[in-house]
N, C-alpha and C positions, 0 to 999 in steps of 0.2 A: 672578470674570470681570471684567477691567478694562473691557471694552467696555460702553458705556452706550447706551441706545436713546432718542435725542431726535428731535424732528421736523425734517424738511427741507421748505422751502417747496414745492419741486417735486414732493413726494410727494402734496400735497393735490389732490383732483380739482377743487376750485374755483379753483385757481391758473390765471391766464390762460395759454392755450397759447402765445401769441406771446412772453410772457416766458420760459416754459419752453424754447421753441425757441432763444431768444436765449442763455439760460444754457447750453444744450447746445452751441451753436456755440462759445461761449467755452471750455467744457470740452474740446472737440475741439482747440482751439488749444493748450490746456495739454498735452494728450496728445502733440501734435506736438513741442512744446518739450521735453517730458520724455522723448521717445523711447519711448513706450509700445509702439508697433507693433514696434519691434526687440526690446524685452524679451519681449513675448508670443510673437513668432515664435520666439525663441530657446528659450522654454519648450516650445512646441508641437512643434517639429521632431523632437526625439528621441522624443516620445510617438507622433507619427504614424508614425514608422518602426518603433518597437517593436510597435505594435498593427496595423500594415499597413492603416491606414485612410486614405482620401482625402476623408472627409466631416467637416466641422466644423459642429456644431449650436450656435449661439450663443444662450444663454438670457438672458432679461431684457434684450433688445437696446435697448429704448427708441428713441432716435434714431439708433442704429447704432454709435456709438462708433468706435473705431479699427480695427474688425475688417476692413473692406474693405482698409485699408492693410496689415494683418497678412497677409491673403491674398496681396497683391502681393509682400510681402517674402518669404514662403515660396516663392512661385513663382520669383522672380528670384534670390534669394540662397541658397535651399536646394534648388533644382531639383525642386520638387514640381510635377508636371504633372497636369492634370485634377483639380485640387483644388476641391472643392465647398464653398461656404459658405452656410448657411441661417440667417438671422436670425429670431428668434422672441421673443414676449413674451406675457405674460398679457393685457396691454392693448396690442395692436400700435399703433405710431404710423403711422396710415394715410397721412399726408402723406409721411413718409420711405419707407414701403413702396412707395408709388406711384412715387416717384423712382427707387428701386433696381430695381423690377420693370420699369420702362420701358426699362431698359438692354438688355433682351432677352438677357442673358447666361445661358446654360443652367447655368452653375456658380455663379451668385450670385442669391439670392432672399431676400425677406422675406415670411414667411407672414402672411397677414392674419387667419387664424383664431387664437384664443387658444391658447397653449401654456403649461401649468402646469409650472414647473421641478421641482416635487415629484412630478410624474406625467407624464413625457414619454411620449406614446403610441408604440406600436410602429410601425415603419416610419421612425423617425427615429434610426437607429443612427449612431454616429459620435462623435468627440471633442467632448464638451460643454465650452463655455467660458462664463465669467462674468467680464466685465471691469468692475471698479469698480461692481459691482451687488450683491455678496453683503452688503455692509455695510448695505443696506436691510432685510435679513431679520433677524427675531428669531431667537434661538438654536434654538428648536424647528423653525422653518421651514428654517434653514440646515442643521440636521442631517438633516431629511427630504430636502432636495435631494441631499445627499451619499449618503444611504441609497438613494435612488432610482437614482443612477448605479451604486452598488455592486450593487444587486439586479438591475439590467438588464445588468450586466457591461459597462458602457461607461466609457471613461476620461473624466475631468473635470479642468479646470484653472481655478482661481480666481486672479484677479490684482487687486491693489489698489495704488494709487499712494501709499499710506501704510502704515507698519507699526505705527502707534499705540504706539510705544515711548517717546515723549516724555512727560514728566509732564503730567497732565491740564490743569493751569492754563496751560501754554504754548500749547495750541491756541486758547484764548480771548485770550491776549495777542497772538496773531498776526492777529486779526481786523482791526485797523487797517491792517496791512501788506497783507493780502489785499484790503481795500477799495481801497487806493491802486493796487495792481497792475492792477486792472481798467481803470483809466484809461490805463495805459501799454500794455496788451496788446490792448485792443479793436481798434486799427487793424490788427492781424494776423488778425482773425477773418475767415473766408471761409465763405459769402458775407457781406459786411458790408452790412446793411440800414439804412435810415433809422431804423427802430424801435430797432435796436441802438444807434445813435448818440444818438438822442433820450433813451432811457431809461438811458443811461450818463452823458452829459455835461450834458444840459439838465434832466432829471428823474432823478436818480441812484438809481433803484430797483434796477437790476441790480447795481451794486457792493454794495449792502446785502444783497440776497438771495444773491449769489455768496459774499460773505465769510462770511455766517452758515452757509450750506449746506456750505461748504468746511470750516469748523471742526467742524461737527456730523458730517460724513462721517469726519473723522479720529477723532473720539471714538467713532463707531459701528464703526470698523474692528476686526475680530477680530485680536487679537495671536496670536503663536505659542502662547503658554500657553493662550489661549482655545481654540485649535484642539485642543490636547491634551485639554482638558476635553470637547469635543464628540466627538472621535474615540474617546475612551475607551469610549463607549457604543455603538460600532459594531463588529461582528465583523471580524476581520482575517485569517481563515484563507484567504480566496480573493481578497483585494484588498490592495493596498499603498498607503500614503500617504507623500508626501514634501512637506515644507514648508520654507520658507526666506525669506531676505531678499536682494533685489537691491540692492546699494549703488550709489548714483549721486551726482553732484555736487549735484543739487537735492534730495537726500534719499533715503531708503530706500523700496523697494517690497516688498510681501509677496506670496507665492504659495503655493498649495496644489495639489498634483497627486495624483490618484488613478488607479490602473490596476488592471485585473483581472489576477490571477496566471495 
């Protein structure tokens, strides 16, 4: 397996939440620039139609990611009406959950109780999604997440903004470039807080953490060959898997989709 499991700063419980939120806002900016919402919507639309479901259960949502925008794209560009999106996490982000739930949208919510991606409770049927979060999981956990979807006969879509096909050393050589990019892209972050500015330009902690976590995320991303190794241990008589690469100007993205037969 090419994928290696190193640490990311934002995974640590002791990591200051205001820095984690600042990093999350920067990552959301990257998602907008890379067109992640369009990519994910394009992947989800045919699955939603084939499975006749209007419910999306986002797993490991963290600070929400691009899924709200994905829902908007599906409604406006793919004509999905009454589409429901539920964000979940084993450790829900209470601040983001409060902001989302305050919108009083009956078709959009963030559950404040913990949801284990390896054991999603009954009553949460729908298309499961994991956007740039599966790389945080060790192989055994990743396999259990896929097995749970298969056993529950629910479709699942995994999406990562890297396919980890480049030689390992290149991810580390890219750290200086990623460090410098933070200074240029931070003005596009929304909302742009004073903390984001201070810890980017005056005390450059965010560029360091973002550059490191970005390189590690790429190294932790499962390759298509890695998925073959994991899926080989799952039965395939009542469930189908499709994996591939989405090619883009800013690099390739990886996806894995599972559906019940």
